[in-house]
PDB file as gemmi writes it, atoms N, CA and C in Angstrom:
CRYST1    1.000    1.000    1.000  90.00  90.00  90.00 P 1                      
ATOM      1  N   MET A   1       0.249 -21.440   9.127  1.00  0.00           N  
ATOM      2  CA  MET A   1       0.773 -20.901   7.884  1.00  0.00           C  
ATOM      3  C   MET A   1      -0.175 -19.804   7.397  1.00  0.00           C  
ATOM      4  N   GLN A   2       0.378 -18.682   7.008  1.00  0.00           N  
ATOM      5  CA  GLN A   2      -0.430 -17.545   6.579  1.00  0.00           C  
ATOM      6  C   GLN A   2      -0.907 -17.675   5.131  1.00  0.00           C  
ATOM      7  N   ARG A   3      -0.119 -18.335   4.297  1.00  0.00           N  
ATOM      8  CA  ARG A   3      -0.468 -18.477   2.879  1.00  0.00           C  
ATOM      9  C   ARG A   3      -0.501 -19.956   2.513  1.00  0.00           C  
ATOM     10  N   PRO A   4      -1.698 -20.519   2.437  1.00  0.00           N  
ATOM     11  CA  PRO A   4      -1.821 -21.966   2.237  1.00  0.00           C  
ATOM     12  C   PRO A   4      -1.238 -22.469   0.904  1.00  0.00           C  
ATOM     13  N   ASN A   5      -1.216 -21.659  -0.129  1.00  0.00           N  
ATOM     14  CA  ASN A   5      -0.714 -22.101  -1.426  1.00  0.00           C  
ATOM     15  C   ASN A   5       0.781 -21.867  -1.594  1.00  0.00           C  
ATOM     16  N   TRP A   6       1.474 -21.604  -0.538  1.00  0.00           N  
ATOM     17  CA  TRP A   6       2.908 -21.350  -0.581  1.00  0.00           C  
ATOM     18  C   TRP A   6       3.627 -22.627  -0.997  1.00  0.00           C  
ATOM     19  N   ASP A   7       4.579 -22.515  -1.932  1.00  0.00           N  
ATOM     20  CA  ASP A   7       5.252 -23.698  -2.482  1.00  0.00           C  
ATOM     21  C   ASP A   7       6.533 -24.072  -1.754  1.00  0.00           C  
ATOM     22  N   GLY A   8       6.937 -23.346  -0.747  1.00  0.00           N  
ATOM     23  CA  GLY A   8       8.107 -23.699   0.037  1.00  0.00           C  
ATOM     24  C   GLY A   8       9.340 -22.865  -0.251  1.00  0.00           C  
ATOM     25  N   THR A   9       9.350 -22.121  -1.359  1.00  0.00           N  
ATOM     26  CA  THR A   9      10.496 -21.261  -1.643  1.00  0.00           C  
ATOM     27  C   THR A   9      10.352 -19.968  -0.852  1.00  0.00           C  
ATOM     28  N   PRO A  10      11.456 -19.442  -0.312  1.00  0.00           N  
ATOM     29  CA  PRO A  10      11.379 -18.210   0.468  1.00  0.00           C  
ATOM     30  C   PRO A  10      10.893 -17.029  -0.381  1.00  0.00           C  
ATOM     31  N   VAL A  11      10.025 -16.237   0.193  1.00  0.00           N  
ATOM     32  CA  VAL A  11       9.468 -15.072  -0.500  1.00  0.00           C  
ATOM     33  C   VAL A  11      10.415 -13.891  -0.310  1.00  0.00           C  
ATOM     34  N   THR A  12      10.765 -13.238  -1.421  1.00  0.00           N  
ATOM     35  CA  THR A  12      11.633 -12.068  -1.372  1.00  0.00           C  
ATOM     36  C   THR A  12      10.803 -10.816  -1.149  1.00  0.00           C  
ATOM     37  N   ALA A  13      11.474  -9.690  -1.014  1.00  0.00           N  
ATOM     38  CA  ALA A  13      10.768  -8.408  -0.850  1.00  0.00           C  
ATOM     39  C   ALA A  13       9.963  -8.081  -2.100  1.00  0.00           C  
ATOM     40  N   VAL A  14      10.510  -8.392  -3.278  1.00  0.00           N  
ATOM     41  CA  VAL A  14       9.785  -8.133  -4.524  1.00  0.00           C  
ATOM     42  C   VAL A  14       8.575  -9.061  -4.627  1.00  0.00           C  
ATOM     43  N   GLY A  15       8.734 -10.305  -4.236  1.00  0.00           N  
ATOM     44  CA  GLY A  15       7.612 -11.241  -4.238  1.00  0.00           C  
ATOM     45  C   GLY A  15       6.512 -10.810  -3.294  1.00  0.00           C  
ATOM     46  N   GLU A  16       6.889 -10.326  -2.115  1.00  0.00           N  
ATOM     47  CA  GLU A  16       5.902  -9.831  -1.156  1.00  0.00           C  
ATOM     48  C   GLU A  16       5.201  -8.591  -1.699  1.00  0.00           C  
ATOM     49  N   PHE A  17       5.961  -7.708  -2.357  1.00  0.00           N  
ATOM     50  CA  PHE A  17       5.384  -6.511  -2.966  1.00  0.00           C  
ATOM     51  C   PHE A  17       4.347  -6.898  -4.016  1.00  0.00           C  
ATOM     52  N   LEU A  18       4.694  -7.847  -4.875  1.00  0.00           N  
ATOM     53  CA  LEU A  18       3.757  -8.278  -5.920  1.00  0.00           C  
ATOM     54  C   LEU A  18       2.534  -8.959  -5.322  1.00  0.00           C  
ATOM     55  N   TYR A  19       2.730  -9.727  -4.258  1.00  0.00           N  
ATOM     56  CA  TYR A  19       1.598 -10.368  -3.596  1.00  0.00           C  
ATOM     57  C   TYR A  19       0.658  -9.320  -2.996  1.00  0.00           C  
ATOM     58  N   LEU A  20       1.220  -8.349  -2.284  1.00  0.00           N  
ATOM     59  CA  LEU A  20       0.387  -7.307  -1.669  1.00  0.00           C  
ATOM     60  C   LEU A  20      -0.266  -6.415  -2.712  1.00  0.00           C  
ATOM     61  N   LEU A  21       0.388  -6.241  -3.854  1.00  0.00           N  
ATOM     62  CA  LEU A  21      -0.172  -5.421  -4.926  1.00  0.00           C  
ATOM     63  C   LEU A  21      -1.407  -6.072  -5.548  1.00  0.00           C  
ATOM     64  N   GLN A  22      -1.532  -7.379  -5.415  1.00  0.00           N  
ATOM     65  CA  GLN A  22      -2.657  -8.106  -6.003  1.00  0.00           C  
ATOM     66  C   GLN A  22      -3.858  -8.227  -5.082  1.00  0.00           C  
ATOM     67  N   THR A  23      -3.769  -7.713  -3.873  1.00  0.00           N  
ATOM     68  CA  THR A  23      -4.909  -7.813  -2.970  1.00  0.00           C  
ATOM     69  C   THR A  23      -6.033  -6.906  -3.461  1.00  0.00           C  
ATOM     70  N   PRO A  24      -7.283  -7.281  -3.224  1.00  0.00           N  
ATOM     71  CA  PRO A  24      -8.408  -6.494  -3.746  1.00  0.00           C  
ATOM     72  C   PRO A  24      -8.421  -5.038  -3.290  1.00  0.00           C  
ATOM     73  N   ILE A  25      -8.071  -4.782  -2.027  1.00  0.00           N  
ATOM     74  CA  ILE A  25      -8.100  -3.403  -1.539  1.00  0.00           C  
ATOM     75  C   ILE A  25      -7.073  -2.549  -2.266  1.00  0.00           C  
ATOM     76  N   VAL A  26      -5.909  -3.112  -2.558  1.00  0.00           N  
ATOM     77  CA  VAL A  26      -4.870  -2.347  -3.250  1.00  0.00           C  
ATOM     78  C   VAL A  26      -5.259  -2.123  -4.708  1.00  0.00           C  
ATOM     79  N   LEU A  27      -5.861  -3.109  -5.341  1.00  0.00           N  
ATOM     80  CA  LEU A  27      -6.327  -2.912  -6.719  1.00  0.00           C  
ATOM     81  C   LEU A  27      -7.393  -1.821  -6.783  1.00  0.00           C  
ATOM     82  N   LEU A  28      -8.275  -1.801  -5.796  1.00  0.00           N  
ATOM     83  CA  LEU A  28      -9.284  -0.738  -5.716  1.00  0.00           C  
ATOM     84  C   LEU A  28      -8.622   0.620  -5.487  1.00  0.00           C  
ATOM     85  N   LEU A  29      -7.587   0.648  -4.649  1.00  0.00           N  
ATOM     86  CA  LEU A  29      -6.877   1.897  -4.394  1.00  0.00           C  
ATOM     87  C   LEU A  29      -6.128   2.401  -5.621  1.00  0.00           C  
ATOM     88  N   VAL A  30      -5.614   1.511  -6.425  1.00  0.00           N  
ATOM     89  CA  VAL A  30      -4.943   1.926  -7.664  1.00  0.00           C  
ATOM     90  C   VAL A  30      -5.937   2.624  -8.587  1.00  0.00           C  
ATOM     91  N   ILE A  31      -7.131   2.054  -8.708  1.00  0.00           N  
ATOM     92  CA  ILE A  31      -8.169   2.674  -9.546  1.00  0.00           C  
ATOM     93  C   ILE A  31      -8.610   4.016  -8.951  1.00  0.00           C  
ATOM     94  N   ALA A  32      -8.820   4.060  -7.629  1.00  0.00           N  
ATOM     95  CA  ALA A  32      -9.229   5.304  -6.976  1.00  0.00           C  
ATOM     96  C   ALA A  32      -8.143   6.373  -7.091  1.00  0.00           C  
ATOM     97  N   THR A  33      -6.883   5.971  -7.019  1.00  0.00           N  
ATOM     98  CA  THR A  33      -5.781   6.917  -7.173  1.00  0.00           C  
ATOM     99  C   THR A  33      -5.771   7.500  -8.578  1.00  0.00           C  
ATOM    100  N   ALA A  34      -5.975   6.640  -9.563  1.00  0.00           N  
ATOM    101  CA  ALA A  34      -6.017   7.118 -10.947  1.00  0.00           C  
ATOM    102  C   ALA A  34      -7.156   8.117 -11.147  1.00  0.00           C  
ATOM    103  N   LEU A  35      -8.302   7.852 -10.549  1.00  0.00           N  
ATOM    104  CA  LEU A  35      -9.433   8.780 -10.676  1.00  0.00           C  
ATOM    105  C   LEU A  35      -9.166  10.096  -9.950  1.00  0.00           C  
ATOM    106  N   ALA A  36      -8.579  10.028  -8.766  1.00  0.00           N  
ATOM    107  CA  ALA A  36      -8.280  11.258  -8.017  1.00  0.00           C  
ATOM    108  C   ALA A  36      -7.279  12.112  -8.781  1.00  0.00           C  
ATOM    109  N   ILE A  37      -6.300  11.471  -9.398  1.00  0.00           N  
ATOM    110  CA  ILE A  37      -5.312  12.220 -10.179  1.00  0.00           C  
ATOM    111  C   ILE A  37      -5.935  12.755 -11.460  1.00  0.00           C  
ATOM    112  N   ARG A  38      -6.758  11.945 -12.118  1.00  0.00           N  
ATOM    113  CA  ARG A  38      -7.382  12.371 -13.375  1.00  0.00           C  
ATOM    114  C   ARG A  38      -8.248  13.616 -13.171  1.00  0.00           C  
ATOM    115  N   PHE A  39      -9.038  13.620 -12.105  1.00  0.00           N  
ATOM    116  CA  PHE A  39      -9.937  14.745 -11.859  1.00  0.00           C  
ATOM    117  C   PHE A  39      -9.334  15.778 -10.907  1.00  0.00           C  
ATOM    118  N   ARG A  40      -8.101  15.550 -10.484  1.00  0.00           N  
ATOM    119  CA  ARG A  40      -7.366  16.446  -9.591  1.00  0.00           C  
ATOM    120  C   ARG A  40      -8.230  16.863  -8.400  1.00  0.00           C  
ATOM    121  N   SER A  41      -8.812  15.855  -7.785  1.00  0.00           N  
ATOM    122  CA  SER A  41      -9.741  16.064  -6.681  1.00  0.00           C  
ATOM    123  C   SER A  41      -9.000  16.081  -5.347  1.00  0.00           C  
ATOM    124  N   GLU A  42      -9.137  17.174  -4.620  1.00  0.00           N  
ATOM    125  CA  GLU A  42      -8.498  17.282  -3.302  1.00  0.00           C  
ATOM    126  C   GLU A  42      -9.095  16.268  -2.325  1.00  0.00           C  
ATOM    127  N   TRP A  43     -10.419  16.162  -2.300  1.00  0.00           N  
ATOM    128  CA  TRP A  43     -11.075  15.233  -1.384  1.00  0.00           C  
ATOM    129  C   TRP A  43     -10.834  13.795  -1.810  1.00  0.00           C  
ATOM    130  N   GLY A  44     -10.807  13.553  -3.093  1.00  0.00           N  
ATOM    131  CA  GLY A  44     -10.469  12.214  -3.582  1.00  0.00           C  
ATOM    132  C   GLY A  44      -9.044  11.844  -3.217  1.00  0.00           C  
ATOM    133  N   GLY A  45      -8.139  12.808  -3.325  1.00  0.00           N  
ATOM    134  CA  GLY A  45      -6.752  12.582  -2.935  1.00  0.00           C  
ATOM    135  C   GLY A  45      -6.634  12.263  -1.458  1.00  0.00           C  
ATOM    136  N   LEU A  46      -7.404  12.980  -0.636  1.00  0.00           N  
ATOM    137  CA  LEU A  46      -7.400  12.712   0.804  1.00  0.00           C  
ATOM    138  C   LEU A  46      -7.894  11.302   1.094  1.00  0.00           C  
ATOM    139  N   ALA A  47      -8.984  10.910   0.441  1.00  0.00           N  
ATOM    140  CA  ALA A  47      -9.534   9.569   0.652  1.00  0.00           C  
ATOM    141  C   ALA A  47      -8.542   8.489   0.226  1.00  0.00           C  
ATOM    142  N   VAL A  48      -7.859   8.736  -0.880  1.00  0.00           N  
ATOM    143  CA  VAL A  48      -6.887   7.767  -1.374  1.00  0.00           C  
ATOM    144  C   VAL A  48      -5.696   7.646  -0.413  1.00  0.00           C  
ATOM    145  N   VAL A  49      -5.219   8.762   0.097  1.00  0.00           N  
ATOM    146  CA  VAL A  49      -4.096   8.731   1.040  1.00  0.00           C  
ATOM    147  C   VAL A  49      -4.486   7.978   2.314  1.00  0.00           C  
ATOM    148  N   VAL A  50      -5.674   8.220   2.814  1.00  0.00           N  
ATOM    149  CA  VAL A  50      -6.143   7.485   3.990  1.00  0.00           C  
ATOM    150  C   VAL A  50      -6.266   5.994   3.662  1.00  0.00           C  
ATOM    151  N   GLY A  51      -6.763   5.684   2.470  1.00  0.00           N  
ATOM    152  CA  GLY A  51      -6.880   4.282   2.054  1.00  0.00           C  
ATOM    153  C   GLY A  51      -5.530   3.588   1.951  1.00  0.00           C  
ATOM    154  N   TRP A  52      -4.544   4.259   1.350  1.00  0.00           N  
ATOM    155  CA  TRP A  52      -3.200   3.675   1.265  1.00  0.00           C  
ATOM    156  C   TRP A  52      -2.599   3.482   2.650  1.00  0.00           C  
ATOM    157  N   SER A  53      -2.835   4.446   3.536  1.00  0.00           N  
ATOM    158  CA  SER A  53      -2.315   4.318   4.902  1.00  0.00           C  
ATOM    159  C   SER A  53      -2.930   3.115   5.610  1.00  0.00           C  
ATOM    160  N   LEU A  54      -4.228   2.952   5.473  1.00  0.00           N  
ATOM    161  CA  LEU A  54      -4.893   1.803   6.087  1.00  0.00           C  
ATOM    162  C   LEU A  54      -4.447   0.493   5.455  1.00  0.00           C  
ATOM    163  N   SER A  55      -4.215   0.494   4.150  1.00  0.00           N  
ATOM    164  CA  SER A  55      -3.797  -0.750   3.495  1.00  0.00           C  
ATOM    165  C   SER A  55      -2.420  -1.183   3.959  1.00  0.00           C  
ATOM    166  N   THR A  56      -1.508  -0.232   4.161  1.00  0.00           N  
ATOM    167  CA  THR A  56      -0.196  -0.630   4.677  1.00  0.00           C  
ATOM    168  C   THR A  56      -0.318  -1.124   6.110  1.00  0.00           C  
ATOM    169  N   PHE A  57      -1.210  -0.519   6.875  1.00  0.00           N  
ATOM    170  CA  PHE A  57      -1.424  -0.950   8.254  1.00  0.00           C  
ATOM    171  C   PHE A  57      -1.965  -2.375   8.299  1.00  0.00           C  
ATOM    172  N   LEU A  58      -2.952  -2.659   7.460  1.00  0.00           N  
ATOM    173  CA  LEU A  58      -3.588  -3.970   7.479  1.00  0.00           C  
ATOM    174  C   LEU A  58      -2.760  -5.038   6.767  1.00  0.00           C  
ATOM    175  N   ALA A  59      -2.197  -4.703   5.625  1.00  0.00           N  
ATOM    176  CA  ALA A  59      -1.498  -5.701   4.817  1.00  0.00           C  
ATOM    177  C   ALA A  59      -0.180  -6.139   5.419  1.00  0.00           C  
ATOM    178  N   THR A  60       0.439  -5.288   6.192  1.00  0.00           N  
ATOM    179  CA  THR A  60       1.742  -5.639   6.749  1.00  0.00           C  
ATOM    180  C   THR A  60       1.644  -6.212   8.156  1.00  0.00           C  
ATOM    181  N   GLY A  61       0.453  -6.334   8.688  1.00  0.00           N  
ATOM    182  CA  GLY A  61       0.285  -6.961   9.987  1.00  0.00           C  
ATOM    183  C   GLY A  61       0.553  -6.064  11.164  1.00  0.00           C  
ATOM    184  N   TRP A  62       0.675  -4.778  10.944  1.00  0.00           N  
ATOM    185  CA  TRP A  62       0.848  -3.868  12.070  1.00  0.00           C  
ATOM    186  C   TRP A  62      -0.419  -3.894  12.900  1.00  0.00           C  
ATOM    187  N   GLY A  63      -0.280  -3.767  14.155  1.00  0.00           N  
ATOM    188  CA  GLY A  63      -1.451  -3.771  15.019  1.00  0.00           C  
ATOM    189  C   GLY A  63      -1.730  -5.142  15.603  1.00  0.00           C  
ATOM    190  N   SER A  64      -1.145  -6.193  15.024  1.00  0.00           N  
ATOM    191  CA  SER A  64      -1.304  -7.511  15.628  1.00  0.00           C  
ATOM    192  C   SER A  64      -0.164  -7.732  16.625  1.00  0.00           C  
ATOM    193  N   ASP A  65      -0.206  -8.834  17.299  1.00  0.00           N  
ATOM    194  CA  ASP A  65       0.836  -9.068  18.304  1.00  0.00           C  
ATOM    195  C   ASP A  65       2.203  -9.320  17.672  1.00  0.00           C  
ATOM    196  N   GLY A  66       2.251  -9.653  16.403  1.00  0.00           N  
ATOM    197  CA  GLY A  66       3.519  -9.782  15.690  1.00  0.00           C  
ATOM    198  C   GLY A  66       4.137 -11.162  15.748  1.00  0.00           C  
ATOM    199  N   THR A  67       3.677 -12.014  16.640  1.00  0.00           N  
ATOM    200  CA  THR A  67       4.305 -13.333  16.755  1.00  0.00           C  
ATOM    201  C   THR A  67       3.990 -14.201  15.538  1.00  0.00           C  
ATOM    202  N   THR A  68       2.765 -14.136  15.037  1.00  0.00           N  
ATOM    203  CA  THR A  68       2.391 -14.929  13.872  1.00  0.00           C  
ATOM    204  C   THR A  68       3.158 -14.471  12.650  1.00  0.00           C  
ATOM    205  N   ARG A  69       3.237 -13.166  12.443  1.00  0.00           N  
ATOM    206  CA  ARG A  69       3.959 -12.624  11.282  1.00  0.00           C  
ATOM    207  C   ARG A  69       5.451 -12.937  11.376  1.00  0.00           C  
ATOM    208  N   THR A  70       6.016 -12.807  12.558  1.00  0.00           N  
ATOM    209  CA  THR A  70       7.435 -13.105  12.735  1.00  0.00           C  
ATOM    210  C   THR A  70       7.723 -14.569  12.442  1.00  0.00           C  
ATOM    211  N   ALA A  71       6.858 -15.451  12.921  1.00  0.00           N  
ATOM    212  CA  ALA A  71       7.032 -16.880  12.666  1.00  0.00           C  
ATOM    213  C   ALA A  71       6.914 -17.183  11.172  1.00  0.00           C  
ATOM    214  N   ALA A  72       5.968 -16.528  10.488  1.00  0.00           N  
ATOM    215  CA  ALA A  72       5.803 -16.743   9.057  1.00  0.00           C  
ATOM    216  C   ALA A  72       7.001 -16.202   8.275  1.00  0.00           C  
ATOM    217  N   MET A  73       7.563 -15.082   8.723  1.00  0.00           N  
ATOM    218  CA  MET A  73       8.760 -14.555   8.055  1.00  0.00           C  
ATOM    219  C   MET A  73       9.960 -15.470   8.283  1.00  0.00           C  
ATOM    220  N   ASP A  74      10.067 -16.025   9.485  1.00  0.00           N  
ATOM    221  CA  ASP A  74      11.146 -16.976   9.762  1.00  0.00           C  
ATOM    222  C   ASP A  74      11.006 -18.229   8.909  1.00  0.00           C  
ATOM    223  N   GLU A  75       9.761 -18.652   8.707  1.00  0.00           N  
ATOM    224  CA  GLU A  75       9.492 -19.833   7.880  1.00  0.00           C  
ATOM    225  C   GLU A  75       9.762 -19.550   6.411  1.00  0.00           C  
ATOM    226  N   GLY A  76       9.549 -18.311   5.987  1.00  0.00           N  
ATOM    227  CA  GLY A  76       9.825 -17.924   4.609  1.00  0.00           C  
ATOM    228  C   GLY A  76       8.600 -17.740   3.742  1.00  0.00           C  
ATOM    229  N   CYS A  77       7.405 -17.936   4.286  1.00  0.00           N  
ATOM    230  CA  CYS A  77       6.209 -17.798   3.448  1.00  0.00           C  
ATOM    231  C   CYS A  77       5.756 -16.348   3.318  1.00  0.00           C  
ATOM    232  N   ILE A  78       6.318 -15.455   4.131  1.00  0.00           N  
ATOM    233  CA  ILE A  78       6.035 -14.023   4.021  1.00  0.00           C  
ATOM    234  C   ILE A  78       7.364 -13.301   3.899  1.00  0.00           C  
ATOM    235  N   GLY A  79       7.417 -12.366   2.951  1.00  0.00           N  
ATOM    236  CA  GLY A  79       8.635 -11.592   2.763  1.00  0.00           C  
ATOM    237  C   GLY A  79       8.570 -10.257   3.480  1.00  0.00           C  
ATOM    238  N   ASN A  80       9.603  -9.478   3.306  1.00  0.00           N  
ATOM    239  CA  ASN A  80       9.700  -8.153   3.905  1.00  0.00           C  
ATOM    240  C   ASN A  80       8.790  -7.191   3.136  1.00  0.00           C  
ATOM    241  N   ALA A  81       7.952  -6.451   3.843  1.00  0.00           N  
ATOM    242  CA  ALA A  81       6.973  -5.554   3.215  1.00  0.00           C  
ATOM    243  C   ALA A  81       7.493  -4.133   3.054  1.00  0.00           C  
ATOM    244  N   THR A  82       8.781  -3.899   3.236  1.00  0.00           N  
ATOM    245  CA  THR A  82       9.331  -2.551   3.170  1.00  0.00           C  
ATOM    246  C   THR A  82       9.127  -1.923   1.801  1.00  0.00           C  
ATOM    247  N   LEU A  83       9.290  -2.689   0.736  1.00  0.00           N  
ATOM    248  CA  LEU A  83       9.110  -2.156  -0.619  1.00  0.00           C  
ATOM    249  C   LEU A  83       7.668  -1.689  -0.833  1.00  0.00           C  
ATOM    250  N   PHE A  84       6.704  -2.458  -0.342  1.00  0.00           N  
ATOM    251  CA  PHE A  84       5.297  -2.063  -0.464  1.00  0.00           C  
ATOM    252  C   PHE A  84       5.027  -0.776   0.306  1.00  0.00           C  
ATOM    253  N   ILE A  85       5.584  -0.671   1.510  1.00  0.00           N  
ATOM    254  CA  ILE A  85       5.389   0.533   2.315  1.00  0.00           C  
ATOM    255  C   ILE A  85       6.019   1.735   1.625  1.00  0.00           C  
ATOM    256  N   LEU A  86       7.198   1.549   1.051  1.00  0.00           N  
ATOM    257  CA  LEU A  86       7.887   2.634   0.355  1.00  0.00           C  
ATOM    258  C   LEU A  86       7.092   3.108  -0.858  1.00  0.00           C  
ATOM    259  N   VAL A  87       6.580   2.184  -1.650  1.00  0.00           N  
ATOM    260  CA  VAL A  87       5.799   2.562  -2.835  1.00  0.00           C  
ATOM    261  C   VAL A  87       4.500   3.244  -2.420  1.00  0.00           C  
ATOM    262  N   ALA A  88       3.832   2.733  -1.393  1.00  0.00           N  
ATOM    263  CA  ALA A  88       2.597   3.364  -0.921  1.00  0.00           C  
ATOM    264  C   ALA A  88       2.873   4.776  -0.417  1.00  0.00           C  
ATOM    265  N   THR A  89       3.999   4.963   0.265  1.00  0.00           N  
ATOM    266  CA  THR A  89       4.374   6.298   0.743  1.00  0.00           C  
ATOM    267  C   THR A  89       4.629   7.244  -0.420  1.00  0.00           C  
ATOM    268  N   MET A  90       5.329   6.770  -1.429  1.00  0.00           N  
ATOM    269  CA  MET A  90       5.605   7.605  -2.602  1.00  0.00           C  
ATOM    270  C   MET A  90       4.318   7.973  -3.342  1.00  0.00           C  
ATOM    271  N   VAL A  91       3.392   7.031  -3.442  1.00  0.00           N  
ATOM    272  CA  VAL A  91       2.101   7.318  -4.075  1.00  0.00           C  
ATOM    273  C   VAL A  91       1.363   8.383  -3.269  1.00  0.00           C  
ATOM    274  N   CYS A  92       1.356   8.262  -1.956  1.00  0.00           N  
ATOM    275  CA  CYS A  92       0.668   9.248  -1.101  1.00  0.00           C  
ATOM    276  C   CYS A  92       1.286  10.635  -1.256  1.00  0.00           C  
ATOM    277  N   ILE A  93       2.608  10.713  -1.254  1.00  0.00           N  
ATOM    278  CA  ILE A  93       3.273  12.004  -1.421  1.00  0.00           C  
ATOM    279  C   ILE A  93       2.931  12.604  -2.777  1.00  0.00           C  
ATOM    280  N   GLY A  94       2.966  11.791  -3.817  1.00  0.00           N  
ATOM    281  CA  GLY A  94       2.636  12.280  -5.160  1.00  0.00           C  
ATOM    282  C   GLY A  94       1.202  12.764  -5.265  1.00  0.00           C  
ATOM    283  N   VAL A  95       0.272  12.030  -4.680  1.00  0.00           N  
ATOM    284  CA  VAL A  95      -1.140  12.429  -4.728  1.00  0.00           C  
ATOM    285  C   VAL A  95      -1.354  13.736  -3.971  1.00  0.00           C  
ATOM    286  N   VAL A  96      -0.736  13.866  -2.809  1.00  0.00           N  
ATOM    287  CA  VAL A  96      -0.895  15.100  -2.027  1.00  0.00           C  
ATOM    288  C   VAL A  96      -0.341  16.294  -2.800  1.00  0.00           C  
ATOM    289  N   LEU A  97       0.835  16.130  -3.386  1.00  0.00           N  
ATOM    290  CA  LEU A  97       1.429  17.245  -4.126  1.00  0.00           C  
ATOM    291  C   LEU A  97       0.651  17.579  -5.400  1.00  0.00           C  
ATOM    292  N   TYR A  98       0.134  16.562  -6.080  1.00  0.00           N  
ATOM    293  CA  TYR A  98      -0.566  16.805  -7.337  1.00  0.00           C  
ATOM    294  C   TYR A  98      -1.966  17.377  -7.125  1.00  0.00           C  
ATOM    295  N   THR A  99      -2.646  16.933  -6.083  1.00  0.00           N  
ATOM    296  CA  THR A  99      -4.023  17.397  -5.875  1.00  0.00           C  
ATOM    297  C   THR A  99      -4.100  18.598  -4.941  1.00  0.00           C  
ATOM    298  N   ALA A 100      -2.964  19.135  -4.514  1.00  0.00           N  
ATOM    299  CA  ALA A 100      -2.987  20.305  -3.639  1.00  0.00           C  
ATOM    300  C   ALA A 100      -3.617  21.485  -4.359  1.00  0.00           C  
ATOM    301  N   PRO A 101      -4.277  22.360  -3.623  1.00  0.00           N  
ATOM    302  CA  PRO A 101      -4.915  23.517  -4.256  1.00  0.00           C  
ATOM    303  C   PRO A 101      -3.872  24.385  -4.959  1.00  0.00           C  
ATOM    304  N   LEU A 102      -4.259  24.874  -6.126  1.00  0.00           N  
ATOM    305  CA  LEU A 102      -3.362  25.746  -6.877  1.00  0.00           C  
ATOM    306  C   LEU A 102      -3.433  27.154  -6.319  1.00  0.00           C  
ATOM    307  N   LYS A 103      -2.294  27.804  -6.257  1.00  0.00           N  
ATOM    308  CA  LYS A 103      -2.275  29.199  -5.816  1.00  0.00           C  
ATOM    309  C   LYS A 103      -2.839  30.075  -6.921  1.00  0.00           C  
ATOM    310  N   ARG A 104      -3.754  30.899  -6.575  1.00  0.00           N  
ATOM    311  CA  ARG A 104      -4.343  31.839  -7.519  1.00  0.00           C  
ATOM    312  C   ARG A 104      -3.939  33.242  -7.102  1.00  0.00           C  
ATOM    313  N   HIS A 105      -3.245  33.928  -7.971  1.00  0.00           N  
ATOM    314  CA  HIS A 105      -2.851  35.296  -7.658  1.00  0.00           C  
ATOM    315  C   HIS A 105      -3.970  36.239  -8.054  1.00  0.00           C  
ATOM    316  N   LYS A 106      -4.370  37.073  -7.109  1.00  0.00           N  
ATOM    317  CA  LYS A 106      -5.440  38.049  -7.400  1.00  0.00           C  
ATOM    318  C   LYS A 106      -4.784  39.278  -8.005  1.00  0.00           C  
ATOM    319  N   ILE A 107      -5.343  39.707  -9.072  1.00  0.00           N  
ATOM    320  CA  ILE A 107      -4.808  40.902  -9.751  1.00  0.00           C  
ATOM    321  C   ILE A 107      -5.766  42.065  -9.573  1.00  0.00           C  
TER     322      ILE A 107                                                      
END                                                                             
């Protein structure tokens, strides 16, 4: 079992999203994203995008053999992580667009 405190009710996509949102790495990324946006830092934005990419890779079980995750999803203790991946992608797109260098017209 992947989640020892699971109560037996099937986890939905929203439940999985909320669970993944509470992980320490994602909470740290939320704070780092806010700082990168606040200071409009290009390098901070890059670091945040790489961090979000790694968090989706690690949190969703990509890179493993998949049998454990598949069995846990069949059992119901892990939900579909598509919503988390979608939100992380939207955050990355927003950060890239917001922290992109501004065009300066030379007069």
